[in-house]
N, C-alpha and C positions, 0 to 999 in steps of 0.2 A: 928352837923355832925363833925366827926373827919377829919380834913384836912390833905391831903397828902402833900408831899414835893413841888409839883408844886404850889399848892394853897398857901402854906406858903410863898414861894418865892414871888409870885405875891403880896400878902397882905403886905409883908414887904418892897418891893422895888418900887411898882407901886403907887406912891403918887401924881404925878403932871402931868399936860398936857395930852397928849393922853394916857399915862399909867394910870393916875387917871380916865380918861373917861372909859377905859377898865374895871377897877375895879368897877366903879359905875354901868356900864351896866351889868356886871356879877352878882352883888348883886341884881340889879333890876330884872333880869331874874329869879334868885333864889327865890326872894320874890314873884314874879308873880306865879310861880309854887306852892310854899308853900301855897298860898291863894286859890288854886284850879283852877288857870288859865291854859289855854292850849297855846301852842306856834306854830306859823307858822315860818318856816325858809325858806328864799328864797336864791337861789344860782345863781349868775350871774358869768361872767368870766369863767375861766377854772378850777374851783375848783375840779372837779373830776380828771382831769389830774394832778393837784397838790396833789392828794392823800389825800384830806380832809376826805375821808372815814375812815381813821385810827381813827379819833376822832368822826366823825359824826355818824358812824355805832353804836357805843356804846351809844351815846345820844338817838338814835332811840330805841335800845334794852331796855334801862332803862326808856322809856316813857317820856323823857324830850322834845320830839318833837312830835306833834300830826299830822302835815301835812307839806308837802314840796312843794314849787314852784321852778321850775328850768327851765333853757333853755334845748332845745333838746340835745345840745352838752353835758351838764352835765349829762343828763339822760343816754346817750349811752356811754360816755367816762369812767364812773365808771366800766361798764361791760367790756369794752375793756381792761382796765387796769387789770381786774381780769383774763382775758383769754390770755393776750399777754404781760404781764409785762416784761418778759426777753428780748423781742424784741424791747422795747423802747430804744431810743438813747438820751442821755443827751449831750447838747452842751453848756458847761459853758461859752464859748467865743462867745455866740450868737450875742452880740452887734457888733462884729468885722467882721461878715460874709459878704462877697462880694455877689453881685447878682449872680455871677457864682457859688459860693459855695451853695447858696440857690437853684439854678437850679439843682445842683448835688444831693441835698437831694430829690428833686422832682423826678429826674430820678431813684433814688434808692427807691422810694415809701415811703418816709418819709414826713409826714406833720408836720411842726414845730409849736409848741405853746411855745413861749418865749425860754426857755432853754431845752425844752423836745420835742422830735420828736415821733409822733405816727406812728407805722408801719402799712401801709395800708393793706397789704395782711393778716398779722396775726391778726390784730385788726378788721378793718372794714369788710373784707370779711369773716372772721371766724364767726362773729356775723350775717352777712347778710343772710346766707343760713338758719339759724334757724328762723330768723324773717320772711323771705319770706314764710316759711312753715306755721307759725301760721297765717299770713295774708291770705294765700290761703285757709287754712283749715276753717277759719272763714267765708270767702266769700262763700265757697262751702255750708256752713250750713245756709247762709243768716244772719250771725251774724256780729255785728259791735262793736268795742271797742275803748276806748281811747288809745293813744300811750303808756302810762305807763302800762296799763292793758295787752297789747300785750307783753311788755318786761317782766312783771311779769310771764306770761305764760311760756316764754322761760326759765327764771332763775329757776322757781319752778319745771320745768319738769325734771331737773337733767341732761339734755343733754349737758350742758356746763361744767359739773364737770370734764370731761376728759381733758379739757384745762386749768384748774385752775393753775395759776402761782404765786398767792399770797395767804396768809392765808385768807380764805373766811370771817373771822370775820372782816376784814378790808374793805369789800365792803359794802357801804351804801345802794346800790340798793338791795342787797341780804337781808340785815337787814330789809329794808322797805317792801320787798316782803313777808318775813316771818311774819311780823307784819300786813301786808296788810294795811299799812297806805296810805291815799290818797296822790297822787302827782299831782300837776297842772303843765302842760307843755305848756305854751303859746308860740305860734310861733314855734311849733315843726317842721314845714316845713323847718325852717332855721336850719337844722342839716344834718349830713351825712345820717342818716337813713331816714330822711324826704325826702332828695334828691333821695335816692335809691327807696323809695316808689313811688315818682313821676315818676321815670323812668319806673317802671312797669305799671303805669297808662298810660303813653305815648305809651308804647308798647302794650297796651290793654290786658295786662295779669292780671290786677287788676282794680277794680273800685275805684275812689277817695273816695266814701262814706264809704268804708270798715273801714277806720280809722276815728274816730270821730273828729270833728273840734274844733277850739278854742272857738267858741260860745258855743259849748256843754261843754267845760271845764268851762266856766263862769257859766253855769247853774248848773253843778256839784258842783262848789265851793259855789254857792249861797245856795244850799240845805245843804251842809256841814256846812256852817257858821250859818245858821238858827238853825241847830240842836245842835251846840256846843258853841254858844256865850252867853249862860246864865251864871249866877253867876259872877265870876271874869272876864269872857270873854276870848277872844283870843288875844294874843300878836303877835307882828310882829318883827322878827329878820332878818334883811335884809343884806345879804352879796353882796356888789357891788350894781349896780343899774339896769337900763335897764328894759326890758319887764318882767324878772323874778320877779322883785319887783313891778313894776307899775301895771301889770295886776291883781294880786291878791288883792292888797291894794284897788283897785277901786271897789271891790265888795260891800263895805259899801256905798259909795255915790250912786252907781248904784241902790241899793235896796231902799234907801229912796228918792232919787231925781227922778229916772226914773220909778221905780215901785210904788213910793209914799207910801211905807210902813213906818210908823212913829214910830215903836218900834224896830229899828235897833241899837244895841249897837256899839259904835265906837271901833276901835282897842284899847285894854286896856294896851298896852306896845309897845314902838317902839324903836328899836336900828338899826342904820345903820353903817356897817363897810365898809369903802371905802377910797381909796386914791385920789378920785376925789375932787377937790377944787371947792368952789362955784364960778360959772361964769355965763355968760349970757345964759339963756335958758337951763341950764344943769339940767337934772333930777337926775343924780347920785350925783351931787354936791349940790343939794338943801338942805337947812337946814330943819330939821323936822317941824318947825313952818309953813313953806310954805304949808304943808299938811293939816293944820287946815283950810286954805282957800278953799281947795277942798273937805272938808267934810270927810276926812279920819281919822283924829285924833281929839280928844277933847282937850280943853284948859288944862285939868288936866291929860291927858295921860302922864305917865312917858316917857321922850324922851332922847335918848342918841345918840351921834354920835362919832365914833372913826375914826379919819382920819389917817389911816395906812394901811399896807398891810394885807389883810384878811387872807392870808396863815400863817401869824404870829399871828394875833389877835384871830381868831376864835378858833383854838385849845386850846389857853390859857383860853378863856372864857368857852369853853366846859369842860376843865379840872377842872375849879372852880365848875361848875354845878355838875360834877360827883364826886367832893370831892377828886380829885387826888392830 
């Protein structure tokens, strides 16, 4: 592969400590794909609001990612950025805000994520009316879908194009929808769109069963893993920790411990990018070897951990994979 300037810079300068771990993880990811493996990427934190889609979307388009697991927030916030980008407000001095200044943001319908404020009216409400329509249409037909499948219906309908405020090639949800890659969204209820759906159920305008559940996501993932884990197998590239990472990685021990299937391959590559440090009971800060004890990784699974800010590390690793 002809390396572009970003990759050349990384290879020349990133030689020690977390920089070296980044380089090793990128080369391991590349080798995994070259040997015919597939990759799951999990997204915790506010990666969509951090506009990770700028690099993640191209990874999806070039088949460097086969499946994604993400929080409900990351699922919705990529689309919100797509349709309301100019209304976002950046607050570089967020560390210095007083409680009164935070209250002012609320009063002006801004929800803050670190240094970035999401505009409620232009982002949440703009998406809401289109989601409510597909929820109600499905229920009228007696149909049920997973959360990401409803969002795919909305973005592929073309109805949001009138609102686009960024180059659509920088939206990872749009790239994923066009490829129809599977997305796992554990705990979708813990998101703004999940809360909106719950409000319609409480008002008796929708039934809770119209959106499929987290258990159904595990069944969906089980079927996908069984169909895709042959050969080199499936790797696991984890950004952050939490439910976005722990839910999908558990599909392997669930299959052979609970289902008692004995031909289940372990995850065949593992990398975690996180600034969490190892501490008591922390999942995000757990070293990869701990996962061996839970039946998630094999002794011989290539394992990498990059203790740094994922908004810095992930685009660099993706640039390496893409040869940029």
